[in-house]
C-alpha positions as CSV (number, residue, x, y, z in Angstrom):
1,M,-24.4,0.3,15.9
2,P,-27.2,-1.4,13.6
3,Q,-24.4,-2.0,10.6
4,S,-20.9,-2.7,10.3
5,L,-18.8,0.2,8.6
6,V,-15.3,-1.1,7.5
7,K,-12.7,-0.1,5.3
8,N,-9.3,-1.9,5.5
9,Y,-6.8,-1.5,2.7
10,I,-4.4,-4.3,3.1
11,H,-0.9,-4.8,1.4
12,I,-0.2,-8.6,1.4
13,V,3.2,-10.0,0.5
14,F,4.4,-13.8,0.2
15,S,7.0,-15.7,-1.9
16,T,7.2,-18.9,-3.5
17,K,8.4,-21.8,-1.5
18,H,12.3,-21.3,-0.8
19,R,11.8,-17.9,-3.1
20,E,12.2,-20.2,-6.4
21,N,11.7,-18.3,-9.6
22,F,8.3,-19.7,-11.0
23,I,6.4,-16.4,-11.6
24,N,8.0,-15.5,-15.0
25,E,6.5,-12.9,-17.2
26,H,4.7,-15.6,-19.5
27,I,2.4,-16.7,-16.3
28,E,2.4,-13.5,-14.0
29,K,-0.6,-11.9,-16.0
30,E,-2.6,-15.1,-15.9
31,L,-1.9,-15.6,-12.3
32,F,-2.6,-12.0,-11.1
33,S,-5.9,-12.1,-12.9
34,Y,-6.8,-15.5,-11.2
35,I,-5.8,-14.1,-7.9
36,A,-8.0,-11.0,-8.5
37,T,-10.8,-13.2,-9.3
38,L,-10.1,-14.9,-6.0
39,C,-10.2,-11.9,-4.0
40,K,-13.4,-11.0,-5.7
41,D,-15.0,-13.9,-4.9
42,L,-13.8,-13.7,-1.2
43,E,-15.7,-9.9,-1.6
44,S,-11.8,-8.4,-1.0
45,T,-11.5,-6.4,-4.1
46,A,-7.9,-6.4,-5.4
47,L,-6.8,-2.8,-6.2
48,Q,-3.3,-4.0,-7.4
49,I,-1.5,-7.5,-8.0
50,G,2.3,-7.3,-8.9
51,G,5.4,-9.3,-8.1
52,T,8.3,-10.7,-9.8
53,D,9.6,-14.3,-10.4
54,D,9.7,-15.2,-6.4
55,H,7.1,-13.5,-5.0
56,I,3.7,-11.4,-5.2
57,H,2.1,-8.4,-3.8
58,I,-1.6,-8.2,-3.4
59,F,-3.3,-4.9,-2.5
60,C,-6.8,-5.3,-1.5
61,L,-9.9,-3.8,0.2
62,L,-10.4,-6.5,2.9
63,S,-14.0,-7.8,3.3
64,R,-15.7,-7.0,6.6
65,K,-16.8,-10.6,6.3
66,I,-13.5,-12.5,6.2
67,A,-10.4,-12.8,8.3
68,L,-7.1,-11.8,6.7
69,M,-5.7,-15.3,7.5
70,K,-8.4,-16.7,5.6
71,L,-8.3,-14.5,2.6
72,V,-4.5,-15.4,2.5
73,Q,-5.0,-19.3,2.9
74,E,-7.8,-19.3,0.3
75,I,-5.5,-17.3,-2.1
76,K,-2.4,-19.5,-1.6
77,A,-4.5,-22.9,-1.8
78,H,-6.3,-22.0,-4.9
79,S,-4.0,-20.2,-6.9
80,S,-1.1,-22.8,-6.1
81,K,-3.6,-25.7,-7.3
82,W,-4.3,-23.7,-10.3
83,I,-0.5,-23.0,-11.4
84,K,0.3,-26.6,-10.9
85,T,-2.4,-27.3,-14.3
86,K,-0.6,-24.8,-16.2
87,G,2.4,-27.1,-17.3
88,P,5.1,-29.5,-16.1
89,E,7.2,-26.7,-15.3
90,Y,4.9,-25.7,-12.8
91,E,4.3,-29.2,-11.0
92,N,6.5,-28.4,-8.0
93,F,5.2,-25.0,-7.5
94,F,4.3,-24.1,-3.8
95,W,4.0,-20.6,-1.7
96,Q,5.9,-20.1,1.3
97,N,4.0,-21.0,4.6
98,G,4.0,-17.3,6.0
99,Y,3.1,-14.0,4.9
100,G,3.4,-10.4,5.6
101,A,0.5,-7.9,5.7
102,F,0.4,-4.1,6.4
103,S,-2.4,-1.6,6.5
104,V,-2.6,1.2,4.3
105,S,-3.9,4.5,5.0
106,K,-6.3,6.1,2.3
107,K,-3.5,8.8,1.4
108,E,-0.9,6.0,0.7
109,I,-3.1,4.3,-1.9
110,S,-1.7,5.7,-5.1
111,Q,2.0,5.2,-3.8
112,V,1.2,1.4,-2.9
113,I,-0.3,1.0,-6.4
114,H,2.6,2.5,-8.1
115,Y,5.0,0.6,-6.0
116,I,3.3,-3.0,-6.8
117,R,2.9,-2.1,-10.5
118,N,6.7,-1.3,-10.7
119,Q,8.1,-4.5,-8.9
120,R,10.0,-5.9,-11.9
121,F,12.1,-2.6,-12.0
122,H,12.3,-2.1,-8.3
123,H,13.7,-5.5,-8.1
124,Q,16.4,-4.5,-10.6
125,K,18.1,-2.9,-7.5
126,Q,16.8,-4.8,-4.3
127,N,16.2,-8.6,-3.6
128,F,13.0,-9.8,-2.1
129,K,14.7,-10.7,1.2
130,D,15.8,-7.0,1.6
131,E,12.5,-5.6,0.6
132,L,10.6,-7.5,3.2
133,I,12.8,-6.7,6.0
134,E,12.8,-3.1,5.1
135,M,8.9,-3.3,5.0
136,L,9.1,-5.2,8.4
137,T,11.2,-2.5,9.7
138,K,9.1,0.4,8.4
139,Q,6.0,-1.2,10.0
140,D,7.9,-1.7,13.5
141,I,7.2,-5.2,13.2
142,E,9.2,-7.4,15.3
143,Y,10.6,-10.8,13.6
144,D,13.1,-13.3,13.8
145,E,14.8,-13.8,10.6
146,K,15.2,-17.5,10.8
147,Y,11.6,-17.8,11.1
148,I,10.5,-15.9,8.0
149,W,12.2,-17.7,5.3
150,D,11.2,-21.2,4.0
């Protein structure tokens, strides 16, 4: 085949280091916009970005030219460096080392967008640890809980 035809919808999730509450409503809009720009620059259009004080969800169309690991690495490195310039309250900001990533079918796109858009409401009922474990279980991903938290 003389061309590469790819369409991978990916739901990426990761937290702040030790799930510290850094992403308040004051900074989240600017942070999400910055991350959307990073995704665009890496040819991986962000369809929805959301989260709460201690974690983030990125739903994007992964570029056929970049590995998922590289996309996440670039987003984390650049956004961490950027947020540290936003004031002394962010000087100790770090993302966790790992991440979760889940493929999304075309028929689930609107559901995932709605889910990510309503993260603050969702987390009035469920914490991030329980949310991530539920996502891993739903996707039938084996994990050892002592290695997914840092």
